[in-house]
N, C-alpha and C positions, 0 to 999 in steps of 0.2 A: 652968606647965603642962607637964607630960610631954608630948613630940611622940605623936601618935597619928593613925592614918589618919582622915581626916575625910570624906572620900568617895571613891567608886571608881565607875566606869563603862566601860560599852564602846562602842567606835565613836563615833558623833556624836549619840548620843541619849541624852536622861536621862529620856524620859518613857515608856518602854516596855521590858520587858525582852527583847523579840525584836532580833536582830540581823540584817542583811542579808548577811552574809558568812562564809564557814566559819572566818575568821580574823581575828575582830575584834580592833582593837588597844585594849589597854587604858589607863586614866587615873586615877591616884589623886593625892589632894591630901593633904599633911601639914599638920595645925594645930599649932602649938606657939608657946611664948612664950621659947623659947631663942634668943638672938641667933645669928646667922650659922650656922645648921641648914643642914647639906648633906647630900644623901643618898649614901651610898658604895656600897650596894648594895640589893637588894629580893628577898623571896621571895614567888613566887605559885604558891599551889595552885588544884586544881580540884577537891579531895579525893581524888584517885588520885594524881596526880603533883604534886612539889614542885619548882620550878625557881627556881635563884638567878640574879639578873641582876645584873651588875656594873656600877655607874656609877651616875649622878646621873638618868637618864632616867626620868621619871615621867608624861608625857603623851603619849599617842597610841603606847606601846610595844608593838611587834610582839608577838603572839599567841605564846606561849612553848610550847603545846601541841598534841597533834594535832589536825587540821581537825575542825570540826564536820561532823557527819552531820546531814540532815535528821530533825528530831523531838529532835534533840539537846537536853538541859537540863544546864547546869553551874552550879553553886554556887565562886563565885572569892572567893578570901581573898587577901589580901597584907599584908606587913610590910615595912617599912623600916628599916635601918640608918644611923645617923647617921655621918659622919666622924670622930666621937668614939668610935664603936665600940658605943653603945647603940642597942637596939632597940626599934621601936614594939611594941605588942601587935599579934596579927591583927586586921585590919577584920572589921567584920559581914561575912556574907556577902553577896554580891552573885549573886543570880540573875540569868542569862542563858539563851535558847533561842534555837535556830536559828529564824528566821523564813522562811527559803526552803523551797524544795522541790528535788529532784532534777532533774538534767538530764532531760529526757521524762516529766518526773510529772505535769506540766500537761496536763489532758485537758479543762477546760472550755471550752465553747462559747459565742460571744454570743450570748442570746437576748432577746426582745423581743416587742412587739405585733406580731402577724401581719397584721393587717388594720388599721392605724389611721386613724381618722377626718380627721385632719391632721398635719401636719408636727409633730416636735417633741412627740408627744404624751406626757406622763407615765402611767405604767401601774404595777402591783404584778403583780410575777412570783413564780410558788410552786411547789414541789413539796414531796410527802411522801416519806419514808423510813423504814424502820424497822429498828430496833437490837435484834438477837436476843438479846443477852447485855450483860452488865454493860461498862460503857465507863470507863476510866481516864484517859482523855484526849481531847480533839477540838477540832481547831483548824481555823478556818473561814479560808480563802484566797479572797478575792474581790477585784473589780475593776469598771470598768464605763467604756464608752464613753458619757460622761455623768457622772451622780453618781447614788450610791445609799444606803439606808438600809436596811442587812438586818435582820431577824427571826429567831430562832429561838424557836419555838414561842409567838410573838407577844411575845416581849421583845426590845427592840432589842439589839443586840450589842456596840455601843459609844457613846459620846458623843459622837464625832466627826461633822462636818457638811462637806458639799461635798466627801466622799471620793469616789473617791482622788484628785481634783484635776485640775488642768490638765497636761498633758505632751504631747509631738512625739507624736502620737498614730500615726502610722504606722509611728514606730520603738522607741517607748518606752510601755509602759504601767506603771504602778506598783502591785501588788498589797498588799492589807492582809492581815494576819495577826492572828489574833484568838484567843484561847482562850475557847471557849463550852462547855466540859466541864460547867460550873452550869447549861447551859442545855438540854442533851440528855438523853433519858432512855431507859431502856430501854422498848422498843415501839415505836408510832407518834411521828413528829415531823414537823415542817413546818418549811421554811425559804422564807423570803420575803422580798422585797424592793421597796420602793416607789423609783421609779426615774423621773429626768427628765435631760432633753437637757444644760442647764447650757452649759458650754464647746463641747462636742461639737457640738450643733445651732445653735449662734448663728451669726448673722450678722455677717460682718466687714467692716469697710469703711467709706468715707466717704460721707456725702451720698447719693445715690441710689444709689450703686453697691454696697451691702452684699448680700453673699450669704453662704447658706450654704459651709461650706468642706468640714468632714469629713463630714458626715452628716446624713440628714433624722431618724433616731428613735435613740433611747438603747437601749443593748442592756448587759445584765448577765451577767457570768462568776463562776464562784463552785465551788468544790468542798471537800468536808470531809473532811478527813483524821482517821480515828477508829482509835483505839489500845484494844484490848478487854484486859480482865483476865488474859489469856493472853500478852500481848505482842505479838500480831499486828496488823497495822494494813492498814487498808483505805481506799479512797477511796469515798464516797457522795455523793450527792446532786449530782453535777456536771451543772453547766448542759446543756442539748441536749433531746433529745427526751425527752418526758415531763415536762416543765415547763410551765406553763399561764402566759398572762397576763391580766388584766383590763380589759374595755374602758371602764371606768369606773373612778375611785377618787376621792378627795376632793381630789387635786391636779389641779384642771382643766387648768391652762396654767401654764409655768414657763418663765422665760428669763432670763439674766445681765442683759440692758439692759432688758427690759420688767417685769419683775418676777415676781409670781406670782399666780393666781388658785386659791381653795380652795373648795370647796363643802362645808361640814361637816355638810349632809345625807347626804353620799353615802357608802358603804363600797366597797370592792373587791367589785366584781360581773361578773357574764357573762363567768366566766373561759372563756378558749379555748386550743388548742393554741399555743404560743409559734413566732415565727420562729427560725429558726436560723440564725446567721449575722449580720454585721455590716450594718445598713442605711446603708452607706458610699457616698459619691458617687466620681467618678473619680477616681484617682490615691492614693485613701485606702483602698482595699479591702483592703491588707495589715493584718492584726490581729497584734501581735508577743505573743511570750510574754512574760507579765508579769515583771517584777524586783521583789524585796523593797523595801518602801521604806525609805530610808534619813533622810529628814526627818521631825520632827513634821509631824502633820497638822493642818487648821484646828479649832478647838473655840470654842465660848463660853468666853470668857474672863473677863468680868465684865459685869454690869449696872448703868445709870445711871439714877436716876430723873429724874422732869420736874423741870426747875431754874425754870421759869417758865412763866405762860399768858398768852397773848398774844391780844389781840382785833385782828382785821385792820380795815382799812377797808371792806371789802366784808361784813362782818358775820360773819365765820368765826371761828374759833379755831386757833391755831397752838400745839404745844408746842415749846418751848426747851429742849435737854437740856444746855444751857452748855457744850458739846463738840462739836467736828466729829467725827464716828466713823464707823466702819464696822461695819456688821451689821444689825439690823434690830430691829423694835419687837416686843414680848410684850404683848398688851393682853387682859385678863381681862373678859368680859362676859358679860350675858344678854339674849339679844334674839328677836323672834321669828321663828320658821324663817323661812329664805328672805330675813329682810332683809338688804341689802347694805351692809356695811362698807368702805368705799376710806381707805387711807392713801397720802397723798404723801409725798415727802421732798423736802427743799432744804437746802443748804449756809448759804444765806444769803437773807435777807429785801431786796427792793427793793420801796419804796414800801410797808411793810407787809404785803407778801404773799409767799409761798415765790416765790423767784427760780428758775424753771424753764428759761429759757433757755439756761443753762451746759451742761445736759443733752444738749442736741441731741437726737437721735433716741431716746434713752434715754426710756423711759416711766416707769419706776422706780417703779412703783405696786403696792401689795399690796392684793388684793382678796379678801373674805372674805363668803361667804354663810352666815349662821348657823344652827345649827343646832337653835334653839328652847329647848335646854338652857345649862348653864353652859360657855361655850368658852373656849377661848385661842387667842390668834390670833397666830402666828408664823409667816413664811413658813419653806419649809423648805430650798428651792434655789435661792435666790437672796439677794442682799445690796445693801446701799444704803449710800451716802455722804450722810451728812446730819449735819445741827444740829437743824433744825426739822422737824418732822412736822406735817400738818394731817389728821384724822381726821372723815370724815364718814359718816352714814346713822346713827349711834348718838350717844346720850349716853353720853360715857365719863369717869368719874372720874379725874382725872390719878394718883391714888394707885394705880389700877389697869393704869398703863402704866409700862412700862420700856423703855429701850435695851439691846438685848445686844449685847455688842461682841464682833466677831467678827475672830480672824486666826490665822496658823499658831503654834501654841502653842510659840512659842519661851522659853527662860528669857532673863529679864532678868540682864545682866549689867555694866550702866554708869549712873554717875549724874553730875550736875555740879550744881553750886551757885554762886551768884555773890550778893552783896551788893545789886546792881541786880536789882530784880524784873522788870524789862522784858528782861533777858538772861536771867532764870531761866525766864520764860515763852517765849522764842525757843527755848531749848533743849526746853521741855516740848512745845512745838508740833512741832519736829523729831521728840522720841520718837512723838508721836500719828499724825503723819504717815507714820512707817516703820511703825506697829502697822497702819494703815489698808491700806498699799500691800504688805504682804509678807501677803498671801492667797494660800496655794497656790505662786504664782510673785511676782517681784519687779515691781509693777506701777507705772505710771505714776500714774494716778489710779484712783480707786475708784466714781465716781458717774455718769459721761457712758458714752455709746456707745464706749468704747474701753477701757479698764482691761486694757492689753496689757502685755507683759513688754518695754519700751522699754530696750535695751542700754545706749543712753548714760546714761539716769539711774541705773541701778545701778553702771555703771563709775564714776560720780564719788561715788556715795554710799556705796560698799561700805567705806572706812575707817571711817565714822560708823557704820553698821550694826554692825560687827564689834566696835564698841566696846560699842554700846548693847545688844545681845542677841546670843546664843550663836545667830548664824545659820548656822554652817558645814556642818552638813547639810541647811538649806535652801539655800544658795547651790551648794552642791557637787551636789546633786540638779539645780537649773535649769541648770549648765553641762554635765551630761550631755545633757540638751534642746539645748541651744547646740551642741555638738558633733554629734548627730546632725543637726540642721537644716543647719547649714555644711558636713556632708559632702553634702548633697545639692545644693550649689551651688558646686563646685570651689573650696573653701576661704573664699568669702565668708559673711560672719557676718549672717545676717537683723538689719533694724532691729528687729523686736518676736522674742521666742523666749517660747512656740513661734511659728513663723512665721504668723502669720494674715493679713500683709498682702502677700498675693503679689503686688501690684502693684509692690512695691520689688526684686522681684527682677532680676538682671541686672547683672554689673559688680560691682566691690568695693562693700560697703556704705560709708556715710559713715564718715569719719574722728570718731572718739570713740564713736561707736556701735560700730563693728564691734571696736574694740580693747578692747571687753568682754572677748573671748576672751584677750587677755594680761594685762589689768588686774586682773581678778576673780580669778583663781588665784594672781597673784602676792601679792595682799592677804590673800587666806586663808593663805597659807605667812607671811607676814609676823605677822600677827595670832594665828593659831591653831598655828604651828608645825607644818601639814600639808605633808609633802614628798609623803604620797601624791596629795594632789589635784592639785599639778602634774605629776607623773608622768602620771596620768590624763588630765590635759588639755593635755600636750607637744605631741602630734598636731595639737589644733586650735590652738594658741599659732602652731606652725611654719607649718600650712597658711594662718592668716590672713596672717602677714607676706609670706610667698610670694605671695597671692593680689593683696596690695597691689603687691607688687615688681613683678609683669606688669602691672600697670596703671600703675604710675608709671614703669617703664623704668629706664634703668641710670645715672640721673643722681642718684639717692640722693632727689631730692624729688619728692613727691606733688603734683602741680598741674593746673590745668585742668580738673577735673572737678566732677559736681554736689557738693555738699557740705552738709550741716545748719549747719556752722559752730559759733559762739559762739552758739547757739539763743537766742531771747528776751533779747539784749541789750536793755537797757531803752530805747536810743535806737531799736529797729527799731519801723516802724511797726506797729500791732497787727494789721493784715491780712498783714503781711510778716515774720515772726517770726525767719526767718534772715538778713536784713538787718542783719548786725550791722556794728560799725566796723571790727573786724580783718577782714584778708582771709583766706577761707576757706583759701586755700592755705597761708598760716602753720600754721592748727590743723593741716591734714590732715598736713603735713610734718614739724609738731612731734610729732605723735602716732606717724607713721611711725617716726621715728627711736627714739621712747622704745619702743616696742613691739620694735622689733629689740634692743634694750637687754635687755628683759625676757625675750626669748627667749634670747638669749645666757646671761644669768643663769639660768635654767631650767635649760639645757643643762649647764652648771657645776655646778649644784647634783645634777643625775641622772649626773653623772659623763660626761657624753658630750661629752667635750673637742673632736674635730671639729666637732660642730654649735655649741659653743661659739666657736671661734674664727672659723668661717665669718659667724656670727649679728653677733658682735663687730665682725669688720671690714666689716660691712655698717653696722651701727649708728654706726661712726666716719664710715663715708663720707657717711652721711646727717644725721649731725651738722655736719660740716664745710661741707656743700654748705648746710645750713640759714643757716649763720653768712655764710657767703658771699654768699648771696643776699638776707637778710632784714636781717642785722645790719650796721649801718656801724662803722667803725675806732674811731670816737668814742663809741659806744653807744647808738645811736638805732634804733629797729626801722623798718623801712620801711614799715609799717603802724603809725601811731604812737598805740596803741590799748592800753589797760590789760592785756587779754588777750594781746596778743602779748609783752609785758614778762614777765608772770607764766610763760607757757609757755616761753619763752627761759631764764627764771632756774629755776623749779621744775623743769622736764625737764633740768636742767643740760646744755642745748646748747650755753651759754656758758661757757669755763671760763677764760678770761682774767680775774684777780682785778680788773683795772682796767675792762675793759670790763663785767663783772658789775655793778661798783660803779655805774658810769655808769648801768647798765640801771637799776637799783635806785633811784637818784636820779630819774632821769625818769619812773619807775614813779609813785615819791611825788608828782613834781610835777603828773603827769595827775590821781591822787588828788584832789589840794588844787585844781586848776584845775575839777575837778568837784564841787565843793562837799563833798568827802566824802561824796558820794553814789555808790550802785553804779554802775560804767559797765561791767560784764561780765555775761555770760549763762552759761549751763549749764555751758560749758567753762571760763571765766576764772574764774567765783565760788569754785570750791573752793582756787583758787591764790592768789588774789591776797593775803589777808591772811597767807600763808606768805611768799610773797614778798617782801611788805613788811618785814615781821619778821627773815628770814633776809639782809636788805640792809640793814638796821639803821635802819629806820623802823616800827618799833614804834608810836609816837604815831600815825603815819599809819592804821595798821592798827585802833587803838583808834577813832581818828575814825569810821573805816568802820563801825566792828561798834556804836557807840553813836549813831549817825546816826539820827534819828527822821522826817526829811522824807522825802519819797517820790523816787526809789526808795532803799530801804536795808532791812537786815535786819528793823529794830525798826518801820519804817512799819505793817507789817500788823499788828503786835502792839499800836499804839496805834489800831490801827480794830478791836479786839476779836478778832483772829483767833487760834484755837486749834490750828491746823494750819499748816503752810508752804504758801505759794501758789504757784500755777504762772508767774504772773506776777508782777512787782514790784508791779505797780498793777491786782491783780485785782478789786478795789475801788477806784475812785477816791475822792480825796478829799473829794466832793460825796455820796458814798454811793451813786453808782450803779454798775452792774456794768461791768466793761470790756467794749467794744464788741466784742473780737476774739471770733472764732469759737472759739479755744481760750481759756477761762477758767475754770480748775479751782482750787478752794479747798482741796486737798489733793493736794497734788505733794513728794514728800520731796528732789528735786535740789539745790533752792537753799538747803537746809538743810545740806548738805554743810559747811558753816562750823563746825559742831559739832566736828568731828574737830578742828580748830585749837584750838578751846574747851578740849577735853581736854587736847590735847598739848602747847599753849602758855601758856594763860591761867592752867589750872590746874597744869599741868606733869608729867604722865604719860603717857608712851610708851613703846612696847616698843623696846629697843636690839639686840634678838637675836629672832630668829625665837619667836613665841608666848610672847612677855615671859619668856624664859628668863633675860633679862637686863633691867632695867628702865631707862628713862631719865629721871631727876627734874630738871628744870629749868623752873621757875616764872617766869613773867616779869609781874610784877604791873602792872597796868594803873593810871594814876595816878587814874581815877575810881574805881577800886573799892577796900573797904576789906577785901574777902576773897574769894577764889574757892577752890572744891574740886573734885577728882575723886576717883571712886572706881570699881575696876572689879574683877571676877571674873575673873582671869587664869587658864588651864591649872593654874597652880600655887597658887592660892588669890586671896584678895583682897589686892588691891594698892592704896593711895592717896596722895595727896599734897594738901596743902592749905596755904594762906597767909593770914596776916591781918595787919593794920596793930596795931601795939601802941606807941603813942606815935611816935617816930621811928624805930621799928625794924620790919623785917618777920619775921616768926614762921613759919617754914617746918615743917611735920610732915609725915612720910611713914612708910607702911606698907610693908615689904618681904617679901612671902609666904617662907615657908619653901622652900629649894633654889632660890631664886635669888640673884643679887645686882644692884646696880645702880648705873650711873655716875650720878654727880653733878654739876649745875652750878649750884651755889648758892654766893654768896659765903661765904668763910670754912670751908665744909664740905670734908671730904675729897673726892676724885675718885672714888672706890668706896666702896661699902658693902655689907654683909650683911644677911641678914634680921632682921626684927625693926622697932621702932618706933625713930625718928628724929628729933630736933628740932635746928633752927639760926636764929639771929638774925643779921641783918644790916642795918646801915645804910640806911634807904630813902633813896633819890635826892631829893634837896631840890628841889623845886618851883620854877624859876627864876622871878622875877617878871616879869611881862607889862610892856612898856614902854609909855608913853603914844603915842597916835596921832595923827598931825597931819591929824585930820580928813579934807576932800575930796583932801588931797595922800598920804594914807597909801595903800601898795599895797595892792591888793585880796587878794595871799596875807596879809597880816599882818591883814587883817579878818577873813578866814575862819578864820584860825588862832586869832583870840580871841573866845570865843564873846560876849563882852561887845560887842564893836564890832560883830560880825554881826548882833546882836540890835537894837541899835540902828540901824544902817541900815535894814534890814530893816521894823521896826515902826515906825520915822519914816515911811518911805515909804508903809506900810499904812495908815497913818492919814489920809495923804491920797489914796492912789489905790491900793485893794487889788490890781487888776488889774496894775497899775505892779510892785508888791512881788513879785507871783507871777514875774511876766517877770524881774524883777533875780533871785530865789531862782533859777529854772530855765536862765535864759539865759546868766549871765554867767558868764566864764572867770575864775576867781580865781587870777590869775598874779602872778608876783613882776613888778617892772615897769610894772603897770599901775594907774594911781591909782584913785581910787573915781568920780571924774568920768567914766571910761569906759564906766562900768556906767549911768551916770545921763544922756548925752547927750540933750538937747533939754528938761532939766527945769528948770520955772520956778525963777528966782532964791531966791524965798524957801523953797522946798523944799530946794533945794540949801544954804542957810543954814542950815537947821534940820538937815539931815542932818550938817554939820559940826560944829556946837554937840553934836550928840547924842553923835557919835564921839568927841569931845574929852572930854566929862562923863563918858561911859562907863567910858574907859580913863585918867583921869586919876589913881587910885590903883590900887594893885597889887590 
C-alpha cells in the first residue's frame, strides 16, 4: 500500500470542527505498508497558503498560518514526503473553525428564575428575536452556572448532556460553540434552554455538614453570532434583560446526588422576567468570561439492555444490566396521568435487595409523574452509578428498558488481551471504571454523595488512562482548574478539583494528592508528546513544590504532617483507611523528591536552565535525605512495608545498585510472606508490580497478579465485579458489603496496574514522548499462553503480542509509520523501523518443583508451590474451616519458618494429615 494521510486533526479534539485557540496545532497520521517509512518533510495548505515543514514532526505541529480570527473557517490539507523522496497524495480536507470569541465580544449575562419557590429550582428560560434578512451562518455560544439543554425554535442544538460540565466556577467557565445555521430562519425565532443546578447548586461535604458552595440557583448565559448574506456580523439574543423564565416546567427538581423528579404532565408555563446576575453565594460572586471548550463533552455513548430480571425477598423486581455503569435508565411506557414511577439504583445486591447503604446521603432516585400518553422516562440533569435498578409504580416490560451509558466522549485508543479470562475481565473492569469516572472531570466514584475530582486518584491512574483513551483534552482542561484553585491557596493543591471540600484548605495538601500538579502534566507529555501542556502547567508545578518546601523546611524531607499516606492499605481498619503499614512520612518525602525531579525535568524541557539547576539540586538533596533517613546500608527500609520499598525503587530514590538489589529482594520476600496477596494501598499498588519486575522478581509480580484470594486484583473478579472497587474487599467473601463508611464498587485507582499489563506483560510502552519511539519488551508470564496490547499512538496504531508455540515464544509487533522502536526480545535487533515484525525465541523451561518435607518444609516453599499450599489449606479446612481461614490470612510465609509454626496447638492427627497431604501433593513434578 502506498503511503497516504490516514487522518488529520487540530488540537486535542476529534469530535468537533471547532478549535479553542487561534493557532491550533495540527496532527496527521501516515498509513503505509512500506517498511521503515520516515517523514522527511510535509506540506500543509489552508487553501490560500501552502507551507513546507521540514523534518519528521507530524504530531501537535505548530500552526503554520496566520492566526485564526473569530468566525474564521479553514479547510486544511496535508501531504508528506518520505525520506526516500516519494510523496503521499494530498489528504482529504479537514474543516476547522474558530470556536472562540474576540476579546470583549462576550456580552451575555447570567439569567435565571427571579422568584424561585425553592433552592436549586430547574426552569426554562427563553427569548424571541427577529432576523430580518437571509443568514449564512449562525453560531450559538452558551454556558451555564449549572447545566442546560438549549433549543432553537424547539429543536435541541446538540446531543450533549450535562453541559457545560463542572469547572472552578469563580475562575473558569467553559462555553459551548454550536453551529445552528440550519435551525434559525428569516423572521421570528426563539432561543430557549431547560436549566438545572447540577454541580453549581449541589451540597458538598460529608455527614451532616454538607452545604451549598457556589450558588442557590442555576443561571444560563448565551449569545448568538449571526452572519448575514452581505458578510456583516452581529450578536443577537444575548442573555440579559428581555429574557423570561418559567415558574414551572417538566423538570421539577434535580440534583447530582438526589436524582431527578419530572412531572411529564407539565410544560413550561408562567413565564416572567428573568433574574439578571448570578444567584451566587459569598466568595463565588465573580462570573469569569467563559473560554472555549478544549475537551469533548459528556454524551450518551451506548445503551445496554436488561440482562436479567430478579425477584427480591420482599416481593419486588430488580433489573440486572450485567454491568456496573454510569448513566441512567430510559423507560418507555404508557400509564395513567399522574401515576408516579420511581427508579432506584444500586451497584450491588445484599440479601437479594438493592444495597443502598454505600450511597450514604445520596438518594440517587429518579421519579416520574406520567403524562397519560406514551412516555419516555429518562433523567436529564443527573446520573447514577448502578448495575441494578428497581422500578416501582408501573408494570414495565424489561424489553422497554435500557441503560444509557454516559461519559466524556473520548476516543478509545488502547486494548489488552490475555489467555487468562480472569485477567481479561480485570482489564475490562479497569476500562469500565475509567468510563464511569471520566464524566466532565476525573472523579473518585460515580454513585454516592461524593463524585469529586480527587487529585490522588487521577495522579496514580493517568498512565493507564492515557493508554486506554485519548484523554489529553480532558485532563488538560482539568489541569486548568487545578491551577486556578491552587493559585487561591498559595500554591497548595486541593485534594479535590474543583475545590468543593473547603474543610481541607490550609497548609500544603497531602502528598500523592497534591502531586497531581506535577505528575499529570509529566505523564501527558510522556504519552501524548504535548510540550505545551507542560509549559501551561509549569507555574502550577513549580508553586506546588515551593509550597511543600515551605512546609517541609530545609532538610529535604517532608515529615511530621497530616497525610493520607498509603490510603486503603488492606491492613487498615475499615473505619481508618489511612492507617497503613508504611509510615506516611516516607510517602510524603518520596513524593516530594520525585516532584522536585519532575519540575527540574520540565524546566529543562522548556529551556529554563536556571530553574532546572535549582530544582535539580533540591531534588538531589531530598533524594539523599530520604536515603539517609529511611534506608539502611544493608538495603532495608525503616518502615518494612511493601509500599516503602516500591517508592524507593520506582521513584529512583536509591541509586546504589547493590542496595537497590537488596531492596528488591526484601520487597519480594515481603510479598511472599504476605501469601502473594496485595499489601499496598492507593500509593503502593501502581508501583509494586513494576518494582518487583525491575528488581528481577517477575515471578513474584505474576503471583500477585494471578492471586484470587482476598485481597488481590482478581478477588473482585471472582466475586462477579464488572468495575474496579474502592476497597480490596468492598464485598466480603460472605457476600456482605464491607462495613466501612466508604465502600464504592466503581473506583479506578486500584486499577492502575493495567499500565503494567500494557508495558510489561504485553510489552508495549513509549520510549520517547508521544510514542515517537516505542519500546517493545514483553515479559511472558509463566501462567499465560498469550498476551497482547494495541494502542492508537499519535503516529498510528502500534501493537505487541506474544504467544507460546511449543517450546518457543513468538512475538509479533507493529510499529507505525514515522516512528522507530527499541526492542528487548531475545535474538531480535536492538532497533527496528516501522512495519510488521516477528521474532521467535526459546521459552524458559519451567524448573521442576522439589518434593517438600511435610511439616518440616518452610512456609516460603509451601506458598511458592500451589500444590503444597492447596494441600495445607484444604486439609485444615476439612477439619476446621475457621482455622483454615486463619492460616490463610495470618500466616507469614517466610523462609526459615517450618509449617509447624503456622499450626501451633493443632491436634496431632490433623498435623499428621497435613504432613501426609503436603508430601503426597509434591511427590511428583
